C-alpha positions in Angstrom: 0.1 0.1 -0.2 1.2 3.5 -0.8 2.4 6.3 1.6 -0.7 8.3 0.9 -3.2 5.8 1.2 -1.5 5.1 4.3 -2.1 8.7 5.3 -5.4 8.8 4.2 -7.0 5.4 6.2 -4.8 6.9 9.2 -7.0 9.9 9.0 -10.7 8.5 8.7 -9.7 5.5 11.2 -8.6 7.6 14.0 -11.3 9.6 13.4 -14.3 6.5 13.7 -12.9 5.4 16.4 -14.1 8.0 18.3 -17.1 8.6 16.3 -20.2 7.7 17.9 -21.8 5.3 16.3 -18.6 2.8 16.0 -19.6 -0.6 17.5 -23.7 -0.5 17.1 -24.9 -4.3 16.7 -25.2 -5.6 13.1 -28.5 -6.7 11.7 -31.5 -4.2 12.4 -33.3 -4.7 9.5 -35.7 -7.7 11.0 -38.5 -6.3 11.7 -39.9 -6.2 15.4 -43.2 -5.7 17.0 -44.3 -2.0 18.0 -45.1 -2.0 21.3 -48.1 -0.2 22.4 -46.6 1.2 24.8 -45.0 3.4 22.6 -47.8 5.3 20.8 -45.7 8.7 20.3 -43.1 6.9 18.5 -42.9 8.9 14.9 -42.8 6.2 12.0 -40.8 6.8 8.7 -41.8 4.8 5.8 -39.6 5.0 2.9 -39.2 3.1 -1.0 -35.8 2.3 -1.4 -34.2 1.3 -4.5 -31.1 -0.8 -4.7 -28.4 -2.4 -6.6 -27.1 -4.1 -4.1 -27.1 -8.1 -4.0 -29.5 -9.7 -1.8 -28.2 -11.2 1.4 -30.8 -13.7 1.6 -30.5 -12.9 5.3 -33.8 -10.9 7.1 -31.6 -9.1 9.5 -29.3 -7.7 7.0 -31.6 -7.7 3.1 -28.8 -6.5 1.0 -24.6 -6.4 1.2 -22.5 -4.6 -0.5 -22.0 -6.7 -3.7 -23.1 -5.8 -6.9 -26.8 -7.3 -8.2 -27.6 -7.3 -11.8 -31.2 -6.4 -11.1 -32.8 -3.5 -9.2 -34.7 -4.4 -6.3 -37.6 -2.5 -4.8 -38.8 -2.4 -0.8 -41.2 -0.6 1.4 -39.5 -0.4 4.9 -40.8 1.5 8.1 -38.4 2.8 10.6 -39.8 3.8 13.9 -38.3 6.7 15.7 -38.6 6.6 19.7 -39.9 9.6 21.3 -38.4 11.3 24.4 -34.8 9.2 25.7 -33.3 12.9 25.9 -33.1 12.2 22.0 -31.4 15.1 19.9 -32.3 16.2 16.3 -29.5 14.6 14.3 -29.1 11.8 16.6 -29.6 7.9 15.1 -30.7 5.9 18.0 -28.6 2.7 17.5 -29.7 0.0 19.8 -27.1 -1.4 22.1 -28.2 -5.0 21.7 -30.7 -6.9 19.5 -33.6 -6.9 19.0 -33.9 -3.1 19.0 -36.4 -1.7 21.7 -38.8 1.1 19.7 -39.2 2.7 22.8 -35.6 3.6 23.4 -34.2 2.9 19.9 -34.4 3.2 15.7 -36.2 0.1 15.1 -37.5 -1.7 11.9 -41.0 -2.7 12.1 -41.8 -3.5 8.5 -40.4 -5.0 5.5 -42.2 -5.5 2.2 -40.4 -6.8 -1.1 -41.7 -5.3 -4.8 -41.4 -7.4 -7.9 -41.8 -4.2 -10.0 -41.5 0.0 -10.9 -45.4 -0.4 -11.1 -45.7 -1.7 -7.2 -43.3 1.4 -6.8 -45.7 4.3 -8.8 -48.6 2.6 -6.5 -46.6 3.3 -3.6 -45.8 6.7 -4.2 -49.9 7.2 -5.1 -50.6 6.2 -1.9 -47.9 7.6 0.1 -47.7 10.7 -1.6 -47.1 14.3 0.2 -48.4 16.9 -2.4 -46.4 15.1 -4.9 -43.1 16.1 -3.3 -40.7 13.2 -4.0 -37.2 13.3 -1.9 -34.4 11.1 -3.4 -32.0 10.3 -0.7 -28.6 8.7 -2.2 -25.8 7.9 0.9 -22.4 8.1 0.3 -18.8 6.1 1.5 -18.6 3.4 3.6 -22.5 2.8 4.3 -24.4 -0.8 4.8 -27.7 -0.8 4.0 -29.0 -0.6 7.3 -26.6 2.7 8.0 -28.6 4.3 5.0 -31.9 3.3 5.4 -31.9 4.6 9.2 -29.7 7.9 8.7 -32.5 8.7 5.7 -35.2 8.0 8.2 -33.5 10.3 11.0 -33.3 13.1 8.0 -36.9 12.9 7.3 -38.0 12.8 10.8 -36.1 15.9 11.9 -36.3 17.9 8.8 -40.1 17.5 9.0 -40.0 17.4 5.4 -43.6 17.2 3.8 -42.6 14.7 1.2 -42.3 11.4 0.2 -39.3 9.7 1.3 -37.3 7.2 -1.6 -33.9 6.2 -1.1 -31.2 4.7 -3.9 -28.9 2.8 -2.0 -25.8 1.2 -4.0 -23.2 -1.5 -3.1 -20.8 -0.2 -0.2 -18.9 -2.8 1.2 -18.6 -0.3 4.1 -15.1 -0.6 4.5 -12.5 2.3 4.7 -9.7 0.0 2.4 -12.8 -0.2 -0.4 -12.9 3.3 -1.0 -12.2 2.0 -5.1 -14.7 -0.4 -4.9 -17.1 1.9 -3.8 -16.5 4.6 -6.0 -16.9 1.8 -9.2 -20.1 1.0 -7.6 -21.6 4.4 -8.1 -20.5 4.2 -11.8 -22.2 0.5 -12.1 -25.5 1.8 -10.6 -25.6 5.1 -12.8 -28.3 4.0 -15.3 -30.1 2.0 -12.7 -30.5 6.0 -10.6 -31.3 7.5 -13.8 -34.4 5.1 -14.5 -35.3 5.5 -11.0 -35.8 9.1 -11.7 -37.1 8.5 -14.7 -40.3 6.2 -13.4 -41.2 8.9 -11.1 -40.7 12.1 -13.5 -43.1 10.3 -15.8 -45.6 9.4 -13.1 -48.4 12.2 -12.8 -48.6 11.5 -9.3 -45.4 13.1 -8.9 -45.3 16.8 -9.3 -41.7 18.0 -7.7 -38.3 15.9 -6.8 -35.9 16.9 -5.0 -32.4 15.1 -4.9 -30.4 14.9 -2.0 -27.1 13.2 -2.2 -24.2 12.5 0.3 -20.4 12.3 0.0 -19.8 9.6 -3.0 -23.3 9.6 -3.5 -22.8 13.1 -5.0 -21.0 11.6 -7.9 -23.6 9.4 -8.8 -26.4 12.0 -8.3 -24.2 14.0 -11.0 -23.2 11.2 -13.4 -26.9 10.2 -13.8 -28.4 13.3 -14.6 -25.5 13.9 -16.9 -26.3 10.5 -18.4 -30.1 12.1 -18.4 -29.4 15.2 -20.3 -27.0 14.0 -22.7 -30.2 11.3 -24.1 -32.5 13.7 -23.9 -30.7 17.1 -24.0 -31.8 18.5 -20.6 -32.4 16.9 -16.8 -36.2 15.8 -16.9 -38.2 19.3 -15.7 -40.0 17.6 -12.7 -36.0 17.1 -11.1 -36.5 21.0 -9.4 -33.6 20.8 -7.0 -30.3 19.0 -6.6 -29.2 19.2 -2.8 -25.3 18.0 -2.7 -24.0 17.5 0.8 -20.3 17.1 1.2 -19.7 16.3 -2.4 -16.8 14.0 -2.9 -15.9 15.1 -6.4 -13.2 16.7 -7.9 -13.6 20.3 -8.7 -12.6 20.2 -12.1 -14.8 17.3 -12.6 -17.9 18.6 -11.3 -17.4 22.1 -13.4 -17.6 20.0 -16.2 -20.5 17.6 -15.1 -22.3 20.7 -14.6 -21.5 22.4 -17.7 -23.1 19.0 -19.4 -26.3 19.4 -18.0 -27.7 21.6 -20.2 -30.0 24.4 -19.7 -32.1 25.0 -17.6 -30.7 22.9 -15.1 -32.2 22.3 -11.6 -31.7 24.8 -8.9 -28.6 23.4 -7.2 -27.3 24.2 -3.2 -23.7 22.7 -2.0 -23.3 22.1 1.9 -19.4 22.4 1.7 -16.9 22.3 5.1 -13.4 23.1 5.1 -13.0 20.6 8.2 -14.0 17.9 6.6 -11.3 15.0 7.4 -13.1 12.6 5.4 -12.5 14.8 2.4 -9.3 15.6 3.1 -8.5 12.0 3.0 -10.0 11.7 -0.5 -7.9 14.5 -1.7 -5.1 12.7 -0.8 -5.9 9.6 -2.8 -7.2 11.3 -6.0 -4.5 13.4 -7.2 -4.2 16.1 -4.5 -7.1 18.3 -6.5 -9.8 20.0 -4.6 -13.0 18.2 -3.3 -16.0 20.3 -4.1 -17.3 19.8 -0.8 -14.1 20.9 0.9 -13.6 24.7 -1.1 -14.1 27.7 0.6 -16.9 29.1 -1.3 -15.4 32.6 -0.2 -12.3 32.7 -1.7 -11.7 33.0 -5.9 -12.1 32.1 -8.2 -14.4 29.6 -6.4 -16.9 33.0 -5.1 -17.6 34.6 -8.7 -17.8 31.1 -10.4 -20.4 29.9 -8.0 -22.2 33.3 -8.2 -22.4 33.9 -11.8 -23.5 30.2 -12.0 -26.3 30.4 -10.0 -25.4 27.7 -7.6 -25.9 28.1 -3.6 -23.0 27.3 -1.7 -23.9 27.0 2.3 -20.3 26.7 4.2 -20.7 24.6 7.4 -16.9 24.9 8.6 -17.6 26.9 11.9 -20.8 24.8 12.5 -19.8 22.2 15.6 -21.6 18.4 15.8 -20.3 15.5 17.4 -19.3 14.0 13.9 -15.6 13.4 14.3 -14.9 13.6 10.8 -16.9 16.9 10.1 -18.5 14.7 7.1 -22.3 14.8 7.9 -22.9 18.2 9.5 -25.9 18.2 7.1 -27.6 15.9 9.1 -26.6 16.6 12.3 -27.2 20.0 12.7 -30.9 20.9 13.5 -30.6 24.0 12.0 -29.6 22.5 8.4 -31.4 19.7 8.4 -34.8 21.8 8.9 -33.6 24.3 6.9 -33.3 20.9 4.0 -37.3 20.1 5.0 -38.6 23.4 5.3 -37.4 24.7 1.8 -35.5 23.0 -0.1 -37.1 19.2 -0.3 -39.5 21.5 -2.1 -37.7 22.6 -4.7 -37.2 26.3 -3.2 -33.9 28.1 -2.7 -32.7 30.3 -0.2 -33.2 33.9 0.6 -32.7 36.5 3.2 -35.7 35.2 5.1 -33.8 31.8 6.1 -30.8 33.6 7.9 -32.9 33.2 10.9 -32.6 29.3 10.8 -28.8 29.5 10.7 -28.2 30.8 13.8 -24.5 32.0 14.1 -24.0 32.2 10.8 -22.6 34.7 8.2 -24.9 34.7 5.5 -24.0 35.8 1.7 -27.0 36.2 -0.4 -26.6 38.0 -3.5 -24.2 39.7 -3.0 -25.3 41.1 0.9 -23.4 40.0 3.6 -25.3 39.6 7.2 -23.6 38.4 10.0 -26.0 36.9 12.3 -23.5 35.3 14.8 -20.1 33.2 14.9 -20.8 29.4 13.7 -21.6 28.9 10.4 -22.7 29.8 6.5 -21.9 31.5 3.9 -24.8 31.4 0.9 -24.0 32.3 -2.3 -26.6 32.7 -5.1 -27.0 34.8 -8.7 -28.3 34.3 -12.1 -27.9 31.5 -14.1 -27.4 33.3 -17.6 -23.4 32.6 -17.2 -23.3 29.1 -15.5 -21.5 27.0 -18.3 -18.6 29.8 -18.8 -18.6 30.6 -14.7 -18.2 27.3 -13.4 -15.8 25.8 -16.4 -12.2 25.7 -14.6 -13.4 26.4 -11.3 -9.9 24.7 -9.7 -7.3 27.2 -8.4 -5.0 24.9 -11.0 -7.1 25.5 -14.0 -5.5 27.4 -17.1 -8.9 29.2 -17.5 -9.9 27.9 -20.8 -13.6 26.9 -21.9 -15.2 24.0 -22.3 -16.0 24.0 -26.1 -17.4 21.4 -27.8 -18.1 18.9 -25.0 -21.2 17.7 -26.0 -20.9 17.5 -29.6 -17.8 15.5 -28.8 -19.8 12.7 -27.0 -21.3 9.7 -28.5 -24.3 10.2 -30.3 -25.8 6.6 -29.3 -27.6 5.6 -26.4 -25.9 4.9 -23.3 -27.9 1.8 -22.5 -29.7 -0.3 -25.0 -33.2 0.9 -25.9 -34.9 -2.2 -24.5 -33.3 -0.9 -21.1 -35.0 1.8 -20.8 -37.9 2.4 -18.2 -41.3 2.3 -19.6 -44.6 3.9 -18.4 
C-alpha cells in the first residue's frame, strides 16, 4: 500500500475510532413488534431502491456486492419519542432486537417485484406530489443508509414522500475504490429510478439529496439523462449536494453537460471535513468540491455567476468526528432542508434566522448573525456554463468548447433497457 493511501486511511480510522456510532450491532433489519406502550413514537415509511445484492438474510436484507437487477423494498422505521433524543441523532440499539421505546427500529419490510408497484406505493403515500430522493455516501451498509435517511426525514419535518437509492458499498475504509466503481455501476439504475418518478402524473416535483460519494452517482446519472434527452427532466427541480466527494474540475464539466435549463443547485461544504481531506490525498491532490472555501476566488465569482447556492458549515460544530455529516446532524440545517430545499425552493434572506450563528451572503449582501456557520452565495444562471468551467485554482481558465458535440450519439443503454410507463 502506498504512503498516500496509508495517510488517508490513518486520517479516517483515527476519527472513526471515536465516532459515536462505532460498534453498534449489525443486522437490525428484521422487523420488530411495535409496542403499544410507545404510542408517541414516530414512523417513517420509505421506498428503497437498490443495486445491492440480496443477502438472503432478513437481518441485513442486502449486502455490499453488486446485483444485476435493481430491487425495491417498502420499509418502515420507528423513531422513539423522548429518551433525551436530539435532532440529528440516530439511536442505534445497544443490543438486539431493538427496543422501539428507546431505539430506531424497523417495524415492517415489504419487498416489491416491479417498478409499477413502486409507483402505486408513491400514489398511496404521496404528500402533495413532492418526492425527496436520497443517495448515501461511502462506507455505508444498507441499514446505515436506511436509519440515516429515516432520521433526516423525521428531523427535517419535510412534507415529502421519502425515496432512497442505495448502491453497493462494502462499508470498509480500504474498499474506497470498490465503492467508487459501484457508483459508476449504478448510474443507469438511478437514472431510471428518476425517470420512473418523473413520468408519473402523481409526482409534481423531485428533489435529489446526495451525500459524499453519492453525489458522484447523482451527478453522473443526471448527466446521462441530459446527454440522452438534451436536458434534465423538468420535474427534477432541486439538487442538494452535501459534502460532495467530487473533484472540482470534474464537477465543472458535469455541470456544463447538464445543459440549460438546469435544476437549482445547493451545495453544503465544510473546510474541516476530514473524510474529504483523505479523499483528496488519494485522488490526485485536487480540491474536493465539498471542502472548498466558497468565499475565496476563483470559487466565489464562478459559483455566483453560475447561480449555485453554497452553504459553508466550517464553523458549525456537531458530534461527527469526521465533520463529514454536518448537514444531517445540525438541527438548523436539517430543518432548513425540510422547510425549503426539499420542496424545490431556494434560500433567501428570510432564511438567515434559521442559520443562527451564521454569516450569510445572499446575492452579494452579507449579514452577520453570529459566529457559527454558513456562507450562502446565489446569482442568476445565464452565465453558468462559462462561470463554472475551470473552477479549480490550478486551472488555466480555458473554456469547455464542443463537449456535448464530442460525446457519442448512441444511447448509453440499449433501447430495451430504458424504463417504460
